[in-house]
VOBA-1610 file (N, C-alpha, C; in pm, whole numbers, padded with zeros to 5 digits, always signed):
BEGIN
Unk-01501-01251-01104Unk-01498-01278-01247Unk-01637-01251-01306Unk-01640-01193-01427Unk-01768-01166-01492Unk-01813-01290-01568Unk-01901-01370-01506Unk-01941-01495-01568Unk-02045-01473-01677Unk-02115-01361-01674Unk-02221-01336-01771Unk-02173-01248-01886Unk-02045-01213-01889Unk-01992-01131-01996Unk-01846-01167-02018Unk-01786-01108-02118Unk-01645-01130-02144Unk-01561-01061-02037Unk-01436-01102-02024Unk-01347-01045-01924Unk-01292-00910-01969Unk-01239-00836-01872Unk-01170-00710-01897Unk-01026-00727-01847Unk-00943-00800-01922Unk-00813-00842-01870Unk-00704-00736-01877Unk-00608-00747-01784Unk-00483-00674-01790Unk-00376-00761-01726Unk-00249-00728-01752Unk-00137-00809-01704Unk-00046-00723-01617Unk+00003-00782-01508Unk+00099-00716-01420Unk+00229-00796-01422Unk+00343-00727-01437Unk+00472-00794-01441Unk+00546-00774-01310Unk+00602-00883-01257Unk+00686-00883-01138Unk+00821-00942-01178Unk+00928-00900-01111Unk+01059-00959-01136Unk+01123-00998-01004Unk+01208-01101-01007Unk+01282-01147-00890Unk+01409-01214-00935Unk+01492-01259-00841Unk+01615-01329-00882Unk+01581-01472-00919Unk+01681-01547-00965Unk+01656-01680-01020Unk+01604-01780-00918Unk+01616-01748-00790Unk+01568-01840-00687Unk+01426-01808-00641Unk+01368-01698-00691Unk+01234-01656-00647Unk+01130-01760-00687Unk+01050-01803-00591Unk+00945-01901-00616Unk+00811-01857-00561Unk+00813-01770-00460Unk+00691-01723-00395Unk+00662-01580-00439Unk+00533-01547-00448Unk+00493-01413-00493Unk+00557-01303-00409Unk+00580-01329-00280Unk+00638-01227-00192Unk+00783-01196-00226Unk+00848-01281-00306Unk+00988-01262-00342Unk+01005-01184-00472Unk+00893-01138-00529Unk+00896-01063-00654Unk+00863-00916-00630Unk+00915-00830-00719Unk+00888-00687-00715Unk+00801-00648-00833Unk+00694-00574-00807Unk+00604-00529-00912Unk+00669-00417-00992Unk+00673-00431-01127Unk+00744-00332-01209Unk+00658-00266-01317Unk+00539-00317-01344Unk+00458-00253-01447Unk+00334-00333-01481Unk+00248-00273-01562Unk+00124-00339-01606Unk+00089-00294-01747Unk+00004-00374-01811Unk-00046-00338-01942Unk-00173-00254-01928Unk-00227-00217-02041Unk-00359-00154-02042Unk-00466-00260-02017Unk-00587-00217-01988Unk-00702-00308-01978Unk-00768-00318-02114Unk-00797-00440-02157Unk-00870-00460-02282Unk-01010-00507-02246Unk-01108-00426-02281Unk-01245-00449-02236Unk-01315-00554-02320Unk-01396-00636-02251Unk-01485-00734-02317Unk-01410-00820-02417Unk-01306-00890-02372Unk-01225-00967-02465Unk-01168-01091-02395Unk-01187-01207-02455Unk-01135-01332-02399Unk-01002-01373-02462Unk-00962-01302-02570Unk-00835-01331-02638Unk-00760-01200-02662Unk-00717-01134-02556Unk-00657-01002-02570Unk-00517-01005-02631Unk-00486-00902-02708Unk-00351-00879-02762Unk-00308-00744-02709Unk-00226-00743-02604Unk-00193-00620-02533Unk-00095-00535-02613Unk-00121-00406-02617Unk-00035-00312-02689Unk+00079-00264-02600Unk+00050-00237-02473Unk+00152-00185-02382Unk+00267-00284-02370Unk+00389-00234-02389Unk+00508-00318-02376Unk+00569-00300-02238Unk+00620-00408-02181Unk+00683-00406-02050Unk+00833-00423-02070Unk+00910-00321-02031Unk+01053-00318-02059Unk+01133-00364-01936Unk+01233-00446-01962Unk+01316-00501-01855Unk+01463-00473-01888Unk+01523-00369-01827Unk+01663-00337-01858Unk+01758-00443-01802Unk+01844-00495-01887Unk+01944-00594-01847Unk+02082-00538-01879Unk+02155-00500-01775Unk+02285-00436-01793Unk+02401-00536-01792Unk+02382-00651-01725Unk+02490-00749-01712Unk+02441-00885-01760Unk+02533-00969-01811Unk+02492-01103-01859Unk+02421-01186-01754Unk+02462-01173-01627Unk+02400-01256-01523Unk+02255-01217-01496Unk+02215-01096-01541Unk+02077-01053-01518Unk+01979-01127-01608Unk+02031-01203-01706Unk+01943-01285-01789Unk+01879-01398-01709Unk+01932-01423-01589Unk+01872-01523-01501Unk+01757-01465-01420Unk+01726-01337-01440Unk+01613-01276-01372Unk+01486-01356-01399Unk+01409-01376-01294Unk+01283-01451-01308Unk+01167-01354-01321Unk+01076-01383-01411Unk+00962-01296-01439Unk+00833-01368-01402Unk+00745-01296-01336Unk+00611-01346-01302Unk+00509-01255-01368Unk+00425-01312-01450Unk+00316-01237-01514Unk+00184-01284-01457Unk+00109-01191-01399Unk-00022-01223-01343Unk-00131-01156-01426Unk-00235-01231-01454Unk-00346-01185-01537Unk-00469-01162-01448Unk-00531-01046-01466Unk-00647-01009-01384Unk-00763-00966-01473Unk-00883-00982-01418Unk-01005-00929-01478Unk-01042-00804-01398Unk-01040-00690-01463Unk-01062-00565-01391Unk-01209-00550-01351Unk-01231-00536-01222Unk-01367-00522-01170Unk-01391-00388-01102Unk-01288-00306-01093Unk-01305-00173-01034Unk-01242-00070-01127Unk-01262+00056-01095Unk-01213+00163-01180Unk-01061+00163-01187Unk-01010+00225-01297Unk-00866+00236-01313Unk-00805+00308-01194Unk-00685+00266-01156Unk-00613+00331-01047Unk-00477+00375-01099Unk-00438+00499-01070Unk-00307+00547-01111Unk-00197+00480-01030Unk-00229+00436-00911Unk-00132+00369-00826Unk-00154+00218-00835Unk-00057+00148-00889Unk-00067+00002-00901Unk-00004-00058-00775Unk-00087-00116-00691Unk-00041-00171-00565Unk-00105-00307-00543Unk-00053-00382-00447Unk-00110-00512-00415Unk-00250-00497-00357Unk-00276-00384-00289Unk-00410-00358-00236Unk-00509-00341-00352Unk-00465-00274-00456Unk-00550-00255-00574Unk-00578-00390-00641Unk-00475-00474-00652Unk-00492-00603-00719Unk-00587-00694-00642Unk-00593-00679-00509Unk-00683-00762-00430Unk-00830-00736-00465Unk-00859-00619-00521Unk-00995-00584-00557Unk-01033-00636-00696Unk-00934-00692-00769Unk-00959-00743-00903Unk-00970-00895-00899Unk-01029-00953-01001Unk-01042-01099-01010Unk-00918-01159-01073Unk-00854-01250-01004Unk-00735-01317-01054Unk-00774-01420-01160Unk-00704-01417-01275Unk-00732-01512-01383Unk-00631-01626-01384Unk-00503-01593-01378Unk-00399-01695-01383Unk-00263-01628-01387Unk-00157-01709-01391Unk-00022-01654-01392Unk+00074-01751-01460Unk+00186-01696-01508Unk+00295-01776-01563Unk+00426-01724-01506Unk+00527-01811-01498Unk+00657-01772-01444Unk+00766-01834-01531Unk+00872-01756-01559Unk+00981-01805-01643Unk+01106-01720-01617Unk+01222-01770-01657Unk+01346-01694-01651Unk+01366-01621-01783Unk+01427-01503-01777Unk+01450-01425-01898Unk+01533-01504-01999Unk+01636-01575-01951Unk+01721-01651-02043Unk+01641-01758-02116Unk+01537-01810-02052Unk+01450-01910-02115Unk+01377-01850-02234Unk+01329-01727-02217Unk+01258-01659-02326Unk+01352-01620-02439Unk+01472-01574-02404Unk+01567-01527-02506Unk+01630-01640-02586Unk+01626-01762-02532Unk+01694-01874-02598Unk+01603-01957-02687Unk+01471-01942-02676Unk+01381-02022-02760Unk+01373-01963-02899Unk+01331-02045-02995Unk+01316-01999-03133Unk+01220-01880-03140Unk+01262-01779-03213Unk+01182-01659-03237Unk+01149-01584-03108Unk+01215-01621-02995Unk+01191-01555-02866Unk+01041-01550-02835Unk+00978-01665-02848Unk+00833-01677-02827Unk+00806-01797-02737Unk+00737-01771-02625Unk+00698-01876-02531Unk+00546-01890-02530Unk+00499-02013-02532Unk+00358-02043-02515Unk+00343-02125-02388Unk+00276-02067-02287Unk+00272-02130-02155Unk+00128-02137-02104Unk+00094-02252-02047Unk-00036-02269-01984Unk-00035-02197-01849Unk-00138-02118-01822Unk-00142-02043-01697Unk-00175-02135-01579Unk-00120-02102-01462Unk-00144-02178-01340Unk-00230-02096-01244Unk-00270-02158-01133Unk-00348-02085-01032Unk-00255-02014-00935Unk-00310-01960-00828Unk-00232-01884-00730Unk-00121-01967-00667Unk-00142-02097-00656Unk-00045-02186-00592Unk+00054-02242-00692Unk+00055-02189-00815Unk+00142-02234-00923Unk+00115-02378-00962Unk-00009-02421-00943Unk-00050-02554-00985Unk-00130-02543-01114Unk-00119-02646-01198Unk-00188-02645-01327Unk-00338-02628-01307Unk-00396-02543-01389Unk-00540-02518-01384Unk-00598-02554-01520Unk-00675-02664-01529Unk-00728-02708-01659Unk-00821-02606-01723Unk-00876-02515-01642Unk-00967-02414-01697Unk-00895-02287-01739Unk-00766-02277-01705Unk-00691-02155-01736Unk-00655-02150-01884Unk-00629-02033-01931Unk-00593-02015-02071Unk-00444-02029-02094Unk-00403-01996-02215Unk-00262-02003-02255Unk-00209-01862-02275Unk-00089-01837-02225Unk-00023-01708-02239Unk+00086-01719-02344Unk+00086-01629-02440Unk+00190-01625-02543Unk+00275-01501-02518Unk+00404-01522-02489Unk+00494-01413-02455Unk+00601-01402-02562Unk+00622-01283-02613Unk+00728-01259-02711Unk+00823-01154-02658Unk+00946-01157-02705Unk+01046-01061-02659Unk+01133-01017-02776Unk+01193-00900-02760Unk+01290-00851-02857Unk+01400-00780-02781Unk+01525-00813-02811Unk+01637-00746-02746Unk+01662-00613-02815Unk+01662-00506-02735Unk+01682-00373-02788Unk+01822-00323-02753Unk+01886-00249-02843Unk+02018-00195-02812Unk+02010-00091-02702Unk+02119-00076-02628Unk+02125+00021-02518Unk+02170+00155-02575Unk+02085+00253-02571Unk+02116+00386-02622Unk+02081+00488-02514Unk+02177+00524-02433Unk+02148+00614-02321Unk+02110+00754-02367Unk+02157+00794-02486Unk+02125+00929-02537Unk+02044+00917-02666Unk+01948+00829-02664Unk+01868+00802-02783Unk+01772+00916-02813Unk+01728+00919-02938Unk+01629+01020-02978Unk+01498+00997-02905Unk+01429+01104-02874Unk+01297+01098-02812Unk+01198+01156-02911Unk+01104+01076-02956Unk+01006+01121-03055Unk+00877+01164-02986Unk+00830+01282-03020Unk+00699+01328-02976Unk+00604+01310-03093Unk+00503+01226-03075Unk+00416+01187-03186Unk+00279+01252-03170Unk+00228+01300-03282Unk+00097+01366-03282Unk+00012+01310-03396Unk-00113+01276-03365Unk-00210+01237-03466Unk-00320+01343-03467Unk-00337+01408-03580Unk-00433+01518-03592Unk-00522+01495-03715Unk-00648+01536-03702Unk-00739+01531-03816Unk-00761+01674-03864Unk-00734+01698-03991Unk-00741+01834-04045Unk-00886+01874-04072Unk-00902+02002-04101Unk-01036+02060-04108Unk-01120+02004-04223Unk-01056+01948-04326Unk-01135+01899-04439Unk-01173+01752-04424Unk-01154+01697-04303Unk-01196+01558-04278Unk-01344+01553-04243Unk-01413+01458-04302Unk-01552+01433-04266Unk-01555+01307-04181Unk-01577+01321-04050Unk-01563+01210-03957Unk-01695+01133-03941Unk-01686+01008-03899Unk-01809+00928-03881Unk-01893+00982-03767Unk-02022+00990-03788Unk-02113+01044-03688Unk-02141+00941-03578Unk-02141+00987-03452Unk-02176+00906-03336Unk-02088+00781-03324Unk-01962+00793-03359Unk-01868+00682-03344Unk-01738+00731-03281Unk-01676+00642-03205Unk-01544+00671-03149Unk-01437+00615-03242Unk-01322+00681-03247Unk-01213+00636-03333Unk-01084+00633-03251Unk-00990+00547-03291Unk-00859+00545-03226Unk-00755+00496-03326Unk-00628+00514-03291Unk-00516+00481-03379Unk-00421+00387-03306Unk-00366+00288-03377Unk-00261+00202-03325Unk-00136+00220-03410Unk-00023+00243-03344Unk+00106+00254-03410Unk+00184+00125-03384Unk+00236+00062-03489Unk+00308-00065-03477Unk+00439-00059-03554Unk+00533-00148-03518Unk+00655-00166-03597Unk+00660-00311-03645Unk+00731-00335-03754Unk+00737-00469-03810Unk+00824-00560-03724Unk+00794-00688-03726Unk+00876-00788-03658Unk+01004-00806-03737Unk+01117-00811-03667Unk+01247-00819-03735Unk+01259-00946-03817Unk+01219-01058-03760Unk+01222-01185-03831Unk+01084-01250-03822Unk+00994-01219-03915Unk+00857-01270-03908Unk+00853-01422-03911Unk+00755-01477-03843Unk+00735-01622-03839Unk+00587-01651-03835Unk+00549-01769-03878Unk+00408-01809-03876Unk+00357-01827-03733Unk+00449-01833-03635Unk+00408-01854-03496Unk+00354-01727-03432Unk+00385-01613-03490Unk+00342-01487-03429Unk+00302-01386-03535Unk+00244-01274-03493Unk+00199-01170-03588Unk+00319-01099-03650Unk+00303-01044-03772Unk+00414-00975-03840Unk+00441-00834-03788Unk+00348-00781-03705Unk+00363-00645-03653Unk+00356-00647-03500Unk+00433-00557-03438Unk+00434-00542-03293Unk+00367-00410-03258Unk+00247-00410-03199Unk+00186-00283-03158Unk+00272-00217-03051Unk+00298-00086-03066Unk+00380-00016-02968Unk+00306+00098-02900Unk+00197+00143-02958Unk+00118+00247-02890Unk-00024+00247-02946Unk-00120+00264-02854Unk-00260+00279-02892Unk-00314+00404-02827Unk-00376+00491-02907Unk-00437+00610-02851Unk-00566+00573-02779Unk-00617+00663-02701Unk-00749+00644-02644Unk-00855+00662-02751Unk-00974+00608-02728Unk-01084+00624-02823Unk-01148+00760-02803Unk-01165+00835-02911Unk-01222+00970-02904Unk-01348+00978-02988Unk-01442+01060-02940Unk-01563+01086-03018Unk-01528+01173-03138Unk-01581+01136-03253Unk-01562+01220-03370Unk-01634+01353-03350Unk-01585+01461-03411Unk-01650+01592-03395Unk-01795+01589-03441Unk-01877+01666-03370Unk-02020+01672-03405Unk-02042+01742-03538Unk-01954+01840-03568Unk-01969+01917-03692Unk-01862+01875-03791Unk-01902+01863-03918Unk-01808+01830-04023Unk-01707+01942-04040Unk-01580+01906-04056Unk-01477+02007-04076Unk-01416+02060-03949Unk-01459+02011-03832Unk-01403+02057-03705Unk-01274+01981-03676Unk-01162+02054-03663Unk-01033+01989-03641Unk-01019+01942-03497Unk-00956+01825-03479Unk-00927+01778-03344Unk-00806+01685-03350Unk-00748+01653-03236Unk-00629+01571-03231Unk-00630+01483-03108Unk-00558+01371-03118Unk-00535+01286-03003Unk-00427+01347-02915Unk-00420+01301-02790Unk-00317+01350-02700Unk-00179+01306-02749Unk-00084+01402-02749Unk+00052+01369-02790Unk+00113+01264-02696Unk+00208+01187-02747Unk+00279+01091-02663Unk+00424+01085-02708Unk+00511+01033-02621Unk+00654+01026-02649Unk+00701+00882-02653Unk+00793+00854-02745Unk+00855+00723-02756Unk+01005+00741-02779Unk+01086+00656-02718Unk+01228+00659-02749Unk+01250+00588-02882Unk+01369+00604-02937Unk+01402+00539-03063Unk+01398+00387-03048Unk+01438+00336-02930Unk+01429+00192-02907Unk+01285+00145-02913Unk+01195+00219-02849Unk+01055+00180-02846Unk+00989+00190-02983Unk+01028+00293-03058Unk+00962+00317-03186Unk+01005+00216-03292Unk+01135+00202-03315Unk+01180+00116-03425Unk+01302+00032-03390Unk+01329+00013-03260Unk+01444-00066-03214Unk+01574-00014-03273Unk+01585+00118-03287Unk+01705+00186-03337Unk+01738+00150-03481Unk+01637+00113-03558Unk+01655+00082-03700Unk+01559+00172-03778Unk+01611+00283-03831Unk+01525+00382-03895Unk+01463+00332-04025Unk+01516+00224-04081Unk+01458+00168-04203Unk+01346+00069-04173Unk+01325+00041-04046Unk+01224-00059-04008Unk+01084-00005-04036Unk+01001-00080-04107Unk+00866-00031-04140Unk+00779-00009-04015Unk+00703+00098-04021Unk+00604+00131-03918Unk+00466+00130-03982Unk+00365+00101-03902Unk+00228+00100-03953Unk+00139+00185-03864Unk+00057+00269-03927Unk-00044+00349-03858Unk-00180+00296-03900Unk-00259+00248-03803Unk-00391+00191-03833Unk-00500+00275-03767Unk-00605+00301-03841Unk-00718+00379-03793Unk-00839+00288-03776Unk-00895+00288-03653Unk-01008+00201-03620Unk-01130+00282-03578Unk-01248+00224-03600Unk-01367+00272-03532Unk-01391+00177-03415Unk-01422+00235-03300Unk-01429+00161-03173Unk-01565+00093-03156Unk-01560-00030-03102Unk-01682-00102-03065Unk-01665-00154-02923Unk-01765-00138-02841Unk-01759-00178-02702Unk-01732-00327-02688Unk-01776-00407-02783Unk-01759-00552-02777Unk-01613-00592-02793Unk-01529-00499-02837Unk-01389-00531-02863Unk-01363-00568-03007Unk-01469-00588-03086Unk-01454-00622-03228Unk-01442-00493-03309Unk-01333-00420-03289Unk-01313-00292-03354Unk-01297-00310-03505Unk-01338-00209-03581Unk-01332-00217-03726Unk-01211-00139-03777Unk-01120-00209-03843Unk-01006-00144-03906Unk-01052-00077-04035Unk-01036+00055-04041Unk-01082+00128-04158Unk-00974+00140-04265Unk-00850+00156-04222Unk-00742+00170-04319Unk-00609+00186-04248Unk-00501+00183-04324Unk-00368+00190-04263Unk-00269+00254-04359Unk-00155+00296-04302Unk-00045+00353-04379Unk+00084+00288-04329Unk+00173+00252-04421Unk+00304+00199-04385Unk+00411+00299-04427Unk+00508+00323-04338Unk+00616+00418-04364Unk+00734+00383-04276Unk+00837+00464-04275Unk+00954+00444-04189Unk+01016+00579-04158Unk+01098+00583-04053Unk+01166+00707-04019Unk+01263+00748-04130Unk+01329+00650-04192Unk+01420+00681-04303Unk+01346+00750-04415Unk+01225+00701-04446Unk+01147+00762-04552Unk+01103+00903-04514Unk+01067+00920-04388Unk+01026+01054-04344Unk+01143+01153-04349Unk+01263+01106-04317Unk+01379+01196-04318Unk+01415+01240-04459Unk+01372+01166-04559Unk+01398+01205-04697Unk+01300+01309-04749Unk+01194+01333-04670Unk+01091+01428-04712Unk+01135+01570-04678Unk+01146+01655-04777Unk+01187+01793-04755Unk+01070+01890-04765Unk+00960+01844-04818Unk+00840+01928-04827Unk+00720+01844-04787Unk+00602+01905-04791Unk+00481+01832-04752Unk+00467+01704-04834Unk+00425+01597-04767Unk+00417+01467-04834Unk+00290+01395-04793Unk+00226+01329-04888Unk+00104+01255-04862Unk+00130+01104-04871Unk+00087+01029-04768Unk+00092+00884-04770Unk-00052+00835-04790Unk-00085+00776-04905Unk-00224+00731-04925Unk-00262+00620-04829Unk-00383+00627-04775Unk-00434+00524-04683Unk-00474+00400-04763Unk-00422+00285-04717Unk-00460+00158-04778Unk-00590+00111-04713Unk-00688+00082-04795Unk-00817+00041-04742Unk-00809-00102-04691Unk-00881-00129-04581Unk-00881-00263-04523Unk-00952-00363-04614Unk-01057-00318-04680Unk-01130-00408-04769Unk-01189-00328-04884Unk-01209-00394-04995Unk-01262-00328-05112Unk-01403-00277-05084Unk-01429-00157-05125Unk-01560-00099-05101Unk-01571-00028-04968Unk-01460-00015-04895Unk-01464+00056-04767Unk-01505+00201-04789Unk-01572+00257-04689Unk-01617+00395-04699Unk-01506+00496-04670Unk-01392+00447-04621Unk-01283+00537-04584Unk-01192+00561-04703Unk-01153+00686-04723Unk-01052+00720-04823Unk-00978+00843-04775Unk-00860+00867-04829Unk-00785+00985-04791Unk-00637+00957-04776Unk-00569+01042-04697Unk-00425+01037-04686Unk-00382+01064-04542Unk-00261+01017-04510Unk-00193+01065-04390Unk-00088+01164-04439Unk-00088+01281-04381Unk-00011+01395-04427Unk+00103+01423-04330Unk+00228+01420-04379Unk+00344+01454-04296Unk+00394+01591-04342Unk+00365+01698-04265Unk+00399+01833-04309Unk+00549+01861-04299Unk+00613+01881-04414Unk+00754+01919-04417Unk+00845+01810-04364Unk+00970+01845-04340Unk+01067+01750-04286Unk+01052+01740-04136Unk+01106+01635-04078Unk+01101+01616-03933Unk+01180+01727-03864Unk+01122+01783-03760Unk+01190+01889-03686Unk+01261+01831-03565Unk+01379+01884-03534Unk+01459+01831-03423Unk+01517+01944-03340Unk+01531+01920-03211Unk+01599+02012-03121Unk+01690+01932-03031Unk+01797+01993-02987Unk+01892+01922-02901Unk+01859+01945-02755Unk+01880+01842-02674Unk+01859+01851-02530Unk+01974+01779-02461Unk+02030+01839-02359Unk+02144+01779-02290Unk+02104+01655-02212Unk+01976+01644-02175Unk+01934+01532-02090Unk+01865+01420-02167Unk+01792+01453-02272Unk+01715+01351-02342Unk+01763+01328-02486Unk+01877+01384-02522Unk+01927+01363-02658Unk+01848+01443-02759Unk+01817+01383-02872Unk+01750+01455-02980Unk+01599+01437-02968Unk+01527+01548-02980Unk+01380+01543-02982Unk+01335+01562-03126Unk+01252+01473-03175Unk+01197+01486-03309Unk+01045+01489-03301Unk+00986+01573-03381Unk+00841+01585-03383Unk+00785+01509-03502Unk+00699+01411-03475Unk+00630+01338-03581Unk+00485+01381-03580Unk+00445+01453-03681Unk+00308+01504-03687Unk+00237+01439-03806Unk+00138+01357-03776Unk+00062+01289-03880Unk-00079+01347-03884Unk-00117+01400-03998Unk-00249+01461-04013Unk-00332+01378-04111Unk-00444+01328-04062Unk-00538+01258-04151Unk-00618+01363-04226Unk-00615+01357-04358Unk-00681+01462-04435Unk-00764+01402-04548Unk-00866+01475-04585Unk-00957+01437-04693Unk-01018+01299-04672Unk-01059+01274-04549Unk-01122+01145-04518Unk-01271+01151-04546Unk-01324+01046-04604Unk-01469+01029-04613Unk-01503+00890-04563Unk-01624+00873-04516Unk-01663+00744-04454Unk-01788+00690-04522
//
């Protein structure tokens, strides 16, 4: 554990049947991203648990929290986890999470032996039931900065894509982050075009199969301390994009009055689609930040 600095936490999810009590009885199924230098992380990566039958709601989930002390590994294994610092863990049944108000659990983390740890933090877990769509649309999303953008000098920038919470409550945030790009250095020369790496999302992941559901695109400048600066945001929906037949500008809402950021998010033309026998419909979402000043 980094006692002289903030932690670099990430979460690993394990699943087992309703009788699972020991770590050896669980199967590792996924992990979140690492959030650097942060004692109160809000993870963007979502962990999906397919439930095909009603009895699978008794599936038991184990979430383990670690402080990353070694380089990222593409292979998530128990050997890799042994090299990281264990922070704490929580365990619950899926039906327990789905039956509470707003599908939100607040649980005190325990130690390796599942005993209460007075020094451990609290884990807040939220869930949303998504419809089963075996032939759902697959969206390929692109964030690009056009040539007339003047980017901040010697700063990294990144984008977070979120969808609105179906039934907002004071107990949780009104938006669910669904994807965060990596932080990229702004171009050295003004007017130099660049783009983030494309990524794919299913319709369930993007808007829970509700095309009218609001989406938010937020643009940040990166800070190593984790206190990133939100420069501005745009709210839109797939339904609104499908109504666009020609080039359309979404004005960026400034985070605070007097912000140095101004400009638009540009959606060129209507959404393009192609058919695929294996992945259903592919749609291209291309968002271009244009006429930005800082």
